[in-house]
N, C-alpha and C positions, 0 to 999 in steps of 0.2 A: 929505618922507621921515621927518623926526624926529617928525612928528605920528603916524605909524603905528608906528614902532619903539618909542617910549616905552611906550605902552600894551601892545604885544605883549610886550615884556620883562617888564612888570609882571604880565601874565597868566601867563606862563611861571613866574615866581617864585612866584606864588600857587599854581599847580598843583603845583609841587615841594613847597611847604610843606604842602599838603593830603595829598600822597602820603607825606610823612614821618609825618604823624599817622596815616595808615592803617596804615603799617608798625608804629608804636608800639602802636596799638590791637590789631592782629592779634597781636603778640607777647604783650601782656598778657592777651588773651583766651585764647590757647593755654596760658599758664601757669595761669590760673584753672581751665580745664577739666582740665589735667593734674594739678593738685593737689586736684581735686574741691571747689573752692570754689563753683563753679557747675556745674549739671547740663548736661553736653554733649548729653544727649538731649532737652532742652527744645527745642521747635520753633523758638522765636525765637532762642535762643542758637545752635542749629545753622545756621539761615539766615544770621545775621550772620557766623558763623564761616566758612561756605562762601563768602559774598560777599567777605569779607576775604582768604580763601585764594586765591580766583580773581584778585583784584586784585594780590596780592603774589607769589604763587608763580612766575609767569613771570620775574620779576626775581631772586628769591631762589634759585631752583634752580641757575642757573649759578654763582652765588657759592658755594653749598654744595658743588658739585662740585670747586671749586678750593681751598677751604679745607681744611687738614688736620683730621683728627678730633681733637676736643677732649674726648673722653670723655663724650659725651652733651650737651655744652653747644653750643648753636647760636649762633654769633657772626655769622651772615650778616645779620641785621637791623642790627646795629651797623655792619658794613662797608658795607651799603647806605646807611644814614643818613649816614655820613661821606662817602660818594661823592656823595650828593645835596647835602650842604652844600658840598662842593668845587665841584660844578656850579653851585650858586647863586652862589658867590663869583666864579666865572669869568664868569657871565652879568652880574653886577653890574659887574665891571670892563669888560666889553664895552660895557655900557650907558653907563657914564660916559665911555668913550673916544669912542663914536659920538655920543652926545648931548652 
């Protein structure tokens, strides 16, 4: 059983790490487009933005609905990243207890 659970926990932790990077990249890309640093109408930028939006929006939208309005500042990516780090720590504790 330990032979299966160890790698499974590691894969889950890697997926969470990758998703944290997706959230960070999506936030940075949205800032760059909002401040006209890069052209949002560029086909490559628009495609990457759309993919990142579709990956993050299902998780960020419920967080945005519950957070109070901060005057145009979107703190939902920060809340999501903190939640994912907390989840990683819980999984690591479970991994050490089980294994």
